[in-house]
C-alpha positions in Angstrom: 0.0 0.0 0.0 1.4 3.4 -0.9 2.2 5.5 2.2 2.8 9.2 1.7 5.9 9.8 3.9 6.3 6.1 4.8 4.8 6.6 8.3 3.4 3.4 9.7 0.9 5.3 11.8 -1.0 6.3 8.6 -2.2 2.7 8.6 -4.3 3.4 11.7 -6.5 5.7 9.7 -7.4 2.9 7.2 -8.4 0.5 10.0 -11.9 2.0 10.3 -13.4 4.3 12.9 -10.1 6.3 13.1 -9.7 10.0 12.4 -6.9 12.6 12.9 -8.0 14.5 16.0 -7.4 18.1 16.8 -3.8 18.2 18.0 -4.1 21.2 20.4 -0.9 21.1 22.5 -0.5 17.3 22.4 2.2 17.5 19.7 4.6 20.2 18.7 8.2 21.3 19.2 8.2 19.4 22.5 7.5 16.0 20.9 9.1 13.9 18.2 8.4 15.2 14.8 6.4 12.2 13.5 4.1 11.9 16.5 0.5 12.2 15.6 -2.9 12.5 17.3 -5.4 9.9 16.2 -8.8 9.2 17.7 -10.1 5.7 17.3 -13.7 4.6 17.9 -14.6 7.9 19.4 -11.8 8.0 21.9 -9.5 10.9 22.7 -6.5 11.5 20.5 -4.1 10.5 23.3 -6.0 7.5 24.6 -4.3 4.9 22.4 -1.9 2.2 23.7 1.0 2.1 21.3 3.1 -1.1 21.5 6.3 -2.2 19.6 7.5 -5.8 19.9 5.5 -6.2 23.1 7.0 -3.1 24.8 5.3 0.2 25.3 5.8 2.8 22.6 4.0 5.7 24.2 5.5 9.1 24.8 4.7 9.7 28.4 5.0 13.5 27.9 1.5 13.8 26.3 0.6 10.1 25.7 1.0 10.2 21.9 3.1 7.7 20.0 6.9 7.4 19.8 8.1 6.8 16.3 7.6 3.4 14.6 10.2 1.9 12.3 9.9 2.4 8.5 7.6 -0.1 6.7 10.4 -2.4 5.4 11.4 -3.1 9.0 7.9 -4.1 10.1 6.5 -7.6 9.9 3.1 -6.9 11.4 1.0 -3.8 12.2 -2.4 -4.1 13.7 -5.1 -1.9 15.3 -7.7 -3.2 17.8 -10.5 -0.9 18.9 -12.9 -3.0 20.9 -13.0 -6.0 23.2 -9.4 -5.5 24.2 -7.8 -8.1 26.5 -7.1 -7.1 30.0 -3.3 -7.2 29.4 -3.8 -4.1 27.2 -5.9 -2.1 29.6 -3.4 0.6 30.5 -5.1 3.1 28.1 -8.8 3.4 27.3 -8.5 3.8 23.5 -7.3 1.4 20.9 -4.3 -1.0 20.8 -1.8 -0.1 18.0 0.7 -2.9 17.8 3.8 -3.2 15.6 6.1 -6.2 15.3 9.6 -5.8 13.6 11.1 -8.2 11.1 13.3 -11.2 12.1 16.0 -13.0 10.2 15.6 -16.5 8.7 17.8 -19.3 7.5 17.9 -17.6 4.1 19.5 -14.2 3.5 17.1 -11.6 2.4 17.4 -7.8 1.9 16.2 -4.7 0.2 17.6 -1.5 -1.1 15.1 1.3 -1.8 14.8 4.9 -2.9 11.5 6.9 -2.7 11.5 10.3 -4.4 8.9 13.0 -4.2 9.3 16.2 -6.2 6.8 19.0 -6.9 7.7 19.1 -10.6 5.4 16.1 -11.3 2.7 16.9 -8.8 -0.6 18.7 -9.4 -1.6 22.0 -8.0 -3.9 22.2 -5.0 -7.5 23.1 -5.9 -7.2 26.6 -4.3 -3.6 27.3 -5.4 -2.2 28.6 -8.7 1.3 27.3 -7.9 2.8 23.9 -7.0 3.9 23.0 -3.6 7.7 23.3 -2.9 8.2 20.0 -1.1 11.2 17.9 -2.1 11.5 14.6 -0.2 14.1 11.9 -0.7 13.8 8.6 1.3 16.4 5.9 0.9 17.9 2.9 2.7 17.8 -0.8 2.9 17.4 -3.9 5.0 19.4 -7.2 5.5 18.5 -10.3 7.4 19.7 -13.9 7.6 21.2 -16.6 9.8 24.2 -16.6 12.1 23.7 -20.2 13.2 21.3 -22.4 11.2 18.0 -22.9 13.0 19.4 -21.2 16.1 20.6 -17.6 15.8 19.3 -15.0 13.3 19.8 -11.3 12.7 18.0 -8.4 11.0 19.1 -4.8 10.4 17.9 -1.8 8.5 18.3 1.9 7.8 16.2 4.6 6.3 17.3 8.2 5.7 14.9 11.0 4.9 15.9 14.4 3.5 13.1 16.9 3.1 13.1 20.6 2.2 10.4 23.1 1.3 9.6 26.8 1.5 6.5 28.1 3.3 4.0 30.4 1.6 5.3 34.0 1.6 3.9 36.2 4.3 3.4 39.9 4.0 5.2 41.9 6.7 5.8 45.6 7.3 9.1 46.9 8.5 10.2 50.5 9.0 11.2 52.6 6.0 14.1 55.0 5.8 11.7 57.9 6.5 10.1 56.3 9.5 13.5 55.4 10.9 14.2 59.2 10.9 10.9 59.9 12.6 8.8 60.8 9.6 5.5 58.8 9.4 3.7 61.2 7.0 4.5 59.0 4.0 2.6 55.9 5.3 0.0 54.7 2.7 -3.6 55.5 3.4 -4.8 52.1 2.3 -3.6 48.6 1.5 -0.8 46.9 3.2 1.1 48.8 6.0 -1.6 51.5 5.9 -1.7 54.2 8.5 -4.4 54.3 11.2 -7.4 56.6 11.0 -7.6 59.3 13.6 -11.2 59.8 14.7 -12.7 63.3 14.8 -11.7 65.1 17.9 -8.9 62.6 18.6 -5.2 62.9 18.4 -2.0 60.9 17.6 0.7 61.7 20.1 4.5 61.3 20.5 4.4 58.7 23.3 7.7 60.1 24.8 6.9 63.8 25.1 3.1 63.5 24.8 3.0 66.1 22.0 0.2 66.2 19.5 1.6 65.0 16.1 -1.7 64.4 14.3 -0.9 67.1 11.7 2.7 66.4 11.0 2.9 62.7 11.9 6.5 63.3 12.8 8.5 62.6 16.0 11.8 64.4 16.8 15.0 62.4 16.8 15.3 62.9 20.6 12.2 60.7 21.0 13.7 57.8 19.0 15.0 54.8 20.9 18.7 54.0 20.3 17.9 50.3 21.0 15.1 50.3 18.4 17.4 52.0 15.8 20.0 49.4 16.5 17.5 46.6 16.0 16.2 47.8 12.6 19.8 47.6 11.3 19.3 43.8 11.6 16.2 43.8 9.3 16.3 43.4 5.5 15.5 47.1 4.9 16.8 47.0 1.3 14.4 44.3 0.3 11.3 46.2 1.4 9.1 48.6 -0.4 10.7 52.0 0.2 7.4 53.8 0.7 5.2 51.3 2.6 7.9 49.0 4.1 6.0 46.0 2.8 8.2 42.9 2.5 7.4 39.2 1.7 9.2 36.6 3.7 9.1 32.9 2.9 10.6 30.7 5.6 12.6 27.7 4.7 11.7 24.3 6.3 14.5 21.8 6.1 14.8 18.5 8.1 16.6 15.2 8.0 15.9 11.9 9.7 18.0 8.8 10.1 16.4 5.5 11.4 18.5 2.5 12.5 17.1 -0.9 13.5 18.8 -4.1 14.6 17.3 -7.3 15.9 18.8 -10.7 17.0 16.6 -13.8 17.6 17.9 -16.9 19.4 16.1 -20.2 19.6 17.2 -21.8 22.8 15.3 -25.1 22.2 11.9 -26.1 20.8 10.1 -24.6 23.7 12.0 -21.4 24.3 13.2 -18.4 22.2 14.5 -15.0 23.0 15.0 -11.8 21.0 16.7 -8.4 21.5 15.8 -5.4 19.3 17.4 -1.9 19.1 15.7 1.0 17.3 17.3 4.4 17.1 16.0 7.4 15.2 17.5 10.9 14.9 15.6 14.0 13.6 17.1 17.4 13.0 15.4 20.6 11.8 17.7 23.6 12.0 16.6 27.1 13.1 17.6 29.9 10.8 19.5 33.1 11.5 21.0 35.8 9.3 22.7 38.9 10.9 20.8 41.2 8.5 17.4 39.4 8.5 16.0 38.6 12.0 12.6 38.0 10.3 13.8 34.4 9.7 14.0 33.6 13.4 10.3 32.8 13.9 10.6 29.0 13.6 12.0 26.7 16.2 14.9 24.4 15.7 14.8 20.8 17.0 17.5 18.2 17.5 15.8 14.9 18.6 16.7 11.3 19.2 14.6 8.3 20.3 16.2 5.1 21.5 14.0 2.1 22.0 15.3 -1.3 23.3 13.2 -4.4 23.8 14.1 -7.9 25.2 11.5 -10.7 24.8 11.4 -14.3 26.0 8.7 -16.9 25.2 8.5 -20.2 27.1 6.1 -22.9 25.9 5.7 -24.9 29.2 3.1 -27.2 27.7 0.7 -27.3 24.7 -1.8 -25.4 26.9 0.5 -23.2 28.9 2.7 -20.3 27.6 4.7 -17.7 29.5 5.8 -14.5 27.7 8.1 -11.8 29.2 8.9 -8.4 27.7 11.3 -5.8 29.0 11.7 -2.5 27.2 13.4 0.9 27.7 12.6 4.0 25.6 14.2 7.4 25.8 13.4 10.5 23.9 15.7 13.5 23.8 14.4 16.8 22.3 16.8 19.8 22.3 14.9 22.9 21.1 16.0 26.4 20.4 17.5 28.9 18.0 20.7 28.6 16.2 23.9 29.3 18.1 24.5 32.5 16.0 21.4 34.3 17.3 21.3 37.3 19.5 19.6 38.5 22.7 18.3 41.9 23.8 21.7 43.0 25.1 23.1 42.8 21.6 21.0 45.9 20.7 21.8 47.8 23.9 18.8 46.8 26.1 19.8 46.9 29.7 18.4 43.6 30.8 19.6 40.4 32.4 19.7 37.5 29.9 20.0 33.8 30.7 21.1 32.5 27.4 23.1 34.1 24.5 20.7 33.3 21.7 17.0 34.1 22.4 15.3 37.3 21.4 11.5 37.8 21.2 9.8 40.9 20.0 6.5 41.6 18.3 5.2 44.8 16.7 1.4 44.3 16.3 0.3 43.9 12.7 3.8 44.6 11.4 6.5 42.1 12.2 7.9 39.8 14.9 11.3 38.3 15.8 11.6 34.9 17.5 8.7 33.0 18.9 7.5 31.3 22.1 8.4 27.8 20.8 11.8 29.0 19.6 13.0 29.5 23.1 15.8 27.2 24.2 14.9 24.2 26.2 15.0 20.4 26.4 12.2 18.0 26.8 13.4 14.5 27.6 11.4 11.4 28.6 12.2 7.9 29.4 10.1 4.8 30.1 11.0 1.4 31.5 8.4 -1.3 30.9 8.5 -4.8 32.4 5.6 -7.2 31.8 5.0 -11.0 32.1 1.9 -12.7 30.7 0.7 -16.3 31.2 -1.8 -17.9 28.9 -3.5 -21.2 29.8 -6.2 -23.2 28.0 -8.4 -25.3 30.3 -11.3 -27.0 28.6 -13.6 -24.2 27.3 -11.7 -21.6 29.3 -8.9 -19.4 28.0 -7.2 -18.1 31.1 -4.8 -15.1 31.1 -3.1 -13.4 34.0 0.0 -11.4 34.5 1.4 -8.1 35.6 3.2 -5.0 34.3 5.5 -2.4 35.9 6.2 1.0 34.2 8.7 3.5 35.4 8.1 6.9 33.7 10.3 9.9 33.9 10.2 13.4 32.5 13.1 15.9 32.6 12.3 19.2 31.0 13.6 22.7 31.0 11.4 25.2 29.2 13.0 28.7 28.7 9.8 30.2 27.5 10.4 33.8 28.8 13.9 33.6 30.2 15.3 36.4 28.0 12.1 38.4 28.0 9.3 39.2 25.6 8.9 42.7 24.2 5.4 43.6 22.9 4.5 46.8 21.0 1.0 47.5 19.9 -0.6 50.9 19.1 -2.0 51.9 22.4 0.5 54.4 23.6 0.7 56.6 20.5 -3.0 56.3 20.2 -3.9 56.8 23.9 -6.0 59.8 22.8 -7.5 57.9 19.8 -9.3 55.1 21.6 -5.9 53.4 22.1 -5.5 53.1 18.3 -2.2 54.6 17.3 0.8 53.6 15.1 2.6 50.4 16.2 5.8 51.6 14.5 5.8 54.8 16.5 5.5 52.9 19.7 8.3 50.6 18.6 10.8 53.2 17.3 10.3 55.4 20.4 10.8 52.3 22.6 7.5 52.6 24.3 6.3 49.0 24.8 2.9 48.1 26.0 3.9 44.9 27.7 7.0 43.1 28.8 7.3 39.7 30.5 10.2 37.6 31.8 10.7 34.6 34.0 13.3 32.1 34.8 13.3 28.8 32.9 10.8 26.2 34.2 12.5 22.9 35.0 10.5 19.8 35.8 11.7 16.4 37.0 8.7 14.1 37.2 8.8 10.4 38.2 5.9 8.0 38.2 5.6 4.2 39.1 2.7 2.3 37.5 1.8 -1.1 38.7 -0.7 -3.4 37.1 -2.1 -6.9 37.7 -4.8 -8.6 35.7 -6.7 -11.8 35.3 -9.1 -12.8 32.5 -11.2 -15.8 31.7 -12.7 -16.2 28.2 -15.2 -19.0 28.1 -16.9 -20.3 24.9 -20.6 -20.6 25.5 -21.9 -20.8 21.9 -20.8 -23.0 19.1 -20.5 -21.6 15.6 -23.7 -23.3 14.6 -25.9 -21.4 17.1 -24.1 -18.0 16.7 -26.3 -17.2 13.7 -29.4 -16.9 16.0 -28.2 -13.5 17.1 -28.3 -10.2 15.1 -27.2 -6.6 15.8 -29.7 -4.2 17.3 -31.3 -1.5 15.2 -29.5 1.8 14.9 -31.0 4.5 17.0 -31.1 8.3 16.6 -30.0 11.3 18.7 -31.8 14.5 19.2 -34.8 15.4 16.9 -33.0 16.3 13.7 -32.2 12.8 12.6 -29.1 11.5 10.9 -27.5 12.9 7.8 -29.5 16.1 7.7 -26.3 17.9 6.5 -23.8 16.2 4.2 -20.3 17.2 3.3 -19.1 16.8 -0.2 -18.3 13.2 -1.0 -14.7 12.1 -0.5 -13.2 10.3 -3.5 -9.6 9.2 -3.5 -7.7 6.7 -5.5 -4.2 5.8 -4.6 -2.3 3.5 -6.9 1.0 1.9 -7.5 2.6 0.4 -10.6 5.3 -2.1 -10.0 7.7 -3.8 -12.3 10.0 -6.5 -11.0 13.1 -7.2 -13.1 14.8 -10.5 -12.2 18.6 -10.1 -12.2 19.6 -13.4 -10.8 17.9 -16.4 -9.1 17.8 -14.6 -5.8 18.3 -11.0 -6.9 15.6 -8.7 -8.4 15.1 -5.0 -9.1 11.7 -3.6 -8.1 10.7 -0.2 -9.7 7.5 1.4 -8.4 5.6 4.5 -9.3 3.1 5.5 -6.6 0.3 7.9 -7.0 -1.8 9.6 -4.3 -5.1 11.1 -5.4 -4.4 9.7 -8.9 -7.3 11.4 -10.6 -6.6 14.7 -8.9 -10.1 14.9 -7.5 -10.6 17.9 -5.2 -11.6 16.6 -1.7 -13.0 19.2 0.6 -13.7 16.7 3.3 -10.3 15.3 4.4 -10.4 11.5 4.1 -9.9 9.8 7.5 -9.7 13.1 9.3 -12.0 15.4 11.2 -13.2 17.9 8.6 -11.8 21.4 8.9 -12.4 22.3 5.2 -16.1 23.0 5.5 -17.2 25.9 7.8 -19.7 24.5 10.3 -20.3 27.6 12.5 -23.9 28.7 12.0 -23.0 32.4 12.7 -20.2 32.4 10.1 -20.7 34.2 6.7 -19.0 31.2 5.1 -21.2 28.5 6.7 -21.4 25.5 4.4 -18.6 26.7 2.1 -15.4 24.9 1.3 -12.4 27.0 2.1 -9.6 24.4 1.8 -8.8 21.2 0.0 -6.8 18.1 0.5 -3.5 17.7 -1.4 -3.7 17.4 -5.2 -2.2 14.6 -7.1 1.2 13.5 -5.9 3.6 11.1 -7.6 6.4 9.2 -5.9 9.1 7.2 -7.6 10.8 4.3 -5.8 13.4 1.7 -6.6 14.2 -1.3 -4.5 16.7 -4.2 -4.9 15.6 -7.4 -3.2 17.9 -10.3 -2.6 
């Protein structure tokens, strides 16, 4: 099955009754990049129990998933949403279970390359240009025997390189005239337009309090040296010389490397043991240019997840089996700007700063520097999971009992406001105009409306989770009598009835064309062309997701209208060598 991005968690959405839920603050710069929020069978988005090779794969920070290995490294992937066994009762949602590949007596492997480029993709329904995404995913797997019928190994690697540019945003920065104190040339309409002074109201110099409604000029003595030092770090030459309008498109570049290794050992006919290591690294750089601080509004992340699992199965008798799993997972997330950034002291602000690179400033409706999630910090979690399960068949009874111990830890340090946050709106220059003045006048005179600062917020949480369970499944009905029962009739809620309003139909065809070229008896080349939304059908109701494309607020002027569409046709080319 084609998977756009080769994320195994996408398979949850095709299992039925699963939708991408509103993320809120469950995922973001504090989680691993591929973590997702999926609601299954009406549950909450962070209610699912994610398992990998029998060990927990849950990020205890917000109870979303830790990353799963790439598809070539997975042997099984399943989703259970109802009648879950007692052993999987830690979370009230579904059970998402992944099992990695093992080696065999024969040597097998793959080499693959998946390429996505905007050149061969279609335009989004609401866009006149193509997306800018370039994605390259490559790697391979190899598995085989070390000792025939006893000791086996499996290993794999996948690298992902991705780059794109966000849609350009219109920002307004000071012009040469405004930097000298002259705001009379501001346009009266359009982008970066001046504010309207109400009859009987005035625009003032927020430093001296003088009425500048007629001239719209402030003297040089009122200008802030710190503000003038800051504007030298903005791309003034790229902006419109009259209005200060500038378009900024932020780069988005990331890379990921996944490594997996597994060893299986058959002790005897009744016992086998395995040990698996899975490590994945993700890096998305922050951007900084000494003459363009407008690029500093996205966070940088350097992340690593390490997941180790040891499993042992002991068949004590044809009716009695004992299974042990021990796993350890650690996630490290270092967040923050690039080392070349600045802080407020660099432009002459007399303030204590905790770190050398963290500067946050916002001029309302004009421009901003830095962001809340750009502040330096680390968000690390680790989980130790030990479980033992016993299954026993006794007549018509299927007995299961066991226990689980989880040790969860969180070590975080969020520097959200440690270097301060400077806010400039238009209230001070417009104090005599219903608090509607010129934001740039407030900024260039250094008259901020709000400032906030705090120390970094460290946390060191620890939690011990103990669980014991027992379950008895007894078969009361034979297959012959089961047909005497049928599902109850579907009811209704409220008095409107079902399907009174309908979204546009969702129609999507994903396809893959594969050609296998035999090279040798055990060597073959597999060429694939994968297509997502093959017929380029505009889908206004996202398939498998909670719809956000149709306005559903009754008081909205766009109620019932489509305002966004799912991605247009995408092609992905892949090559794989199998041996």
